[in-house]
N, C-alpha and C positions, 0 to 999 in steps of 0.2 A: 504494500500500500504506500503510494507516494503522496506526501502531503502537499497541499496547494492552498492558496489563499482563497477564502470565501468572499463573495461579493458583499460589500458593506458601504454604508454612507454614514455621515455624522448623525448621531442620534438626535441632537437638538434640532437639526434641520428636518429630520423626520417628524419630530413632534410639531414643528411649525407647519409642515404640510398637513398633518392631521387636523391641527386647529383651523387652518384655512378651509379644509373640507367640511368641518363641522359648521364653520361660519357660513359656508355656501349652502349647507342644508337648512340652516335657520333662515337664511335670506330667501329661500324658495317660498316660504309661507307669506312673504310680503310682496311677491310678484303677482302679476295679474294672470295666474294660471289656475286651473281648477284645483280644488283641494285634494281630490284623489291622486292626481298627477304629482302634486307637491309632496304628498305623503309617500308615494312610491319612490320618488327620487331621493327624498330625505332618508328613506329606509336603505336604499342602495348605498348612499353615501355613508351612513352609519356602519353598514356591514363592511364597506371598504376601509373605513377607519379602524374597525376592530381587527380586520385582517392585517393591516399595516402595523397595528400596535403589537400583534403577536411576533413581529420581527425585531422588536426592541430588545437589546441585551446589553448588559454591563459586564465589562471584562476588567478584572483587577490586575495590577502589575504582577508579572511573572505567572500569569495564568493563561489558559487557552480554552477556546470554545470550539468543539468539533460540531459542525453543522450538518445535520442529516435531514434530507427532504424526502419523506415517504420511503424510507429505506435506502436512499441513495446518498452517498457522501458527496457533498457539494463544496467542501473546503473547511479551512480552519481560520479562526480569528485569534491572533496573538497580540495585537496592539491593544493596550489598555485604554479604557474610556467607555463611553456609551455609544452604541452603534445601532443602526437600522440595517438588518440583513434580510435574507430571504424569509418571507412570512411562512407561517404554518410549518416550521421546522423544529426538530429536536436539537437542542444544543447541549452537548455533554461537556461537563467541566473537567479539565485536566490541569493539575498543578505543575508548573515548570520550575518550582523552587528546588534548591538543593536540599536533599534529605539524607538522614542517616538511617541505616538499618543495622541493628545489633543482633547478630545471630545467637541462637541458643548455644549453650555449652555442649559440644558434641564429644562423644567417646568413640575414638577410632584407633586403628592400629597403624603405627608408622611402618616404614619399609622393612624394619627388622622384626615386625610382629609385636612390638611392645604396645600395650594399650595406653593411650594418652588422652588427655582432655584438652580441647582446643575450642576457641571462639574467636570471632572477628567482627569488625565494624566495617560496613560498606557505605561509602559516600557516593550518591548518585543523583542524577537529575534526568527528567524526560526532555528529549530534544526533538521528538516527533510525536505529537499528540495523536495523529491518525494511526500510527503503528501501535501506540499504547492502547488505543480503543478497539481497533479492528483486528490486529494480528494476534493478539492473545486475549484470553477470556478475562483475566483480571491481572493487570500488570504488577500490582503491588504484591499479590500472592506469588506471581511468577518470579519476581525479584527475590522474594524470601526463599522459595524452594531452590532456585538455581544457585543462590549464594551458598546455601548449606551444601548443595551437591558439589560445587566447585571447591569449597573448603575441605570436604572429605577427600576429594580426588587429589588435591595438592598435598594434604597431610600424609597420604599413603605413599607419596613418591620420595619422601625424605626421612632420614632417621631423626629422632628427637635430638640426639647429640652424637658427636663423633669423638671418640676417646683417643684417636691417634692424630688429631689436629689436621686431618686431611679430608677434603670433600665438604659438601654442603650439609647443613643440618637446620632443623626448624629453630633451634635455640640460638645457634651461632650465626645464622645468616638471615636475620629477620627482614632486612631490606629486600634481599633477593626473593625471598618467599612471598613477601607482600606484593612485589612487582609481578611475579608470576601469577599470583592469585588475581590481581587486577586485570591482567591480560586475558586470563581464562574467563573471568566474569564478563568482560567486554564482548568476547566471542559469543557467549551464551545469551547475553541480554540485548544484543544489537537488534535482534528480531522484534523486540518489544519497543524499539525507539528509545532506549535508555542508554545514557552515557555514564560509565563508571569513572568517577573522579579520583577515588582513592580507596584502597582496601588495606586494612591493618589488622594484625593479630592483637586481640585484647586479653586473651588468656591462653596460657600454654603450660601444661604440667603433666607429669606422669599420673596415671590412674592410681587410685588409693591403694589397690591391692599390690602394686609393685613399687610404690614411691619409696618405701624404706630401703628396699634392696638396691634400687638405683642410686639412692643417696649414698649408701655405703660404697658402691662402685665408683661414684664420682669422687668421693673422699680418698679412696685407695689410689685412683688414677692421679689425683692432685699430689698425694704424698710421694708416689713413685716419680712423678715429673720433678718435684722439688728435690728429691734425693739425687736424681741424675744430674741436676744443675750443681748441687753441692759437691758431688764427686768430681765433676769436670773442673770446678773451680779449685778444689783441693789438690788435684793432680797438677794443675797449672802452677799453683803457689809452691808446691814442693819442688817442681822442676825449676822454677825461678829462683828459689832459695839455694839450690845446689849450684846453679849456674853463677849466681852472684858470689857465692863463697869461693868457687874455683877461679872466677875472673879476678877478684880482688886479692886472691891468695891469702885470705885471712887464716884459713886452716886447710890442711890437706887431709882428705878423707879417702880411705880405701873403699872398695866396693861394699864390704860388709857394713862399714859405718854409714855409708850412703843409704843402704837399704834400711838400716835402723832409724836413721833420721827421717827418711821418707815415711816409714811406718808410723813413727811418732807424730809427724805432722798430719798424716791422713787420719789417724785416730782422734787427734785433738780437734780437727776441723769437721770431720764427718759425724762425730758423735753427737747425739741429741742432748747430751748433758755437758755441763761445764767441765773442762779438763782440769785435773788436779796437778799442779806443777810439782815436779820432783827435782830437788837440787842435788846435783852430782858433785861430790867433794873429792872424788878420786881423780885418777888420771884418765886421759882419753883412752889409753891402751892398757 
């Protein structure tokens, strides 16, 4: 359904025309014509005025009126104001304002099969009132159902989280997921004349039955990653200490003493408790 402009004229001009017709009907009774003829003409004028009055409509800003004449689409009025359009028509109201739709909290499985809870907000507006009225049964219900369907589809394509820090995830790539959700929604809702302005996740969490286990897994992964960083830093510090000692020739160490020094440094740095210093009062050898 292609939208087109309906015929219209200024409503105040239409009211003026109707007032002139009524004045002409009253004037007939003061002309030298027979009373039955005057009554007949006045009746016709009154009917014409009533027919014209049925074409008066008021359009608010950011609203549209879809004009239907005996089952036939004759056009859409999108300009705000009072207008006189085709008489004896049905004019369906469609809002063109920007609106929000908050989806229900859905429980779905991510790509790894983990049950998660997810919800989103969709910002949209109607850009074709004719499509919104004629191409779908109820465009608001259509937006609601398609939004939840698209959200389910996008959620099943990504994992909730990635523990190896590679790839996309629902939690770590919110911007990319929101952009894909908006693109898919636009493809689904274009048939209803709806433009998707934005789509954002408003709720994302593991389902209650696995939330505790997944929290422990996240904590373990964080501890492991932290330990890896600490070990890398400790090895670097031990190597740097040996290099500086040999470069400055402060002390000469054999391989056994180097290994002992490296061992002591690694234990002191990597340990999760404060190291207790031991003062050596003996000789190095």
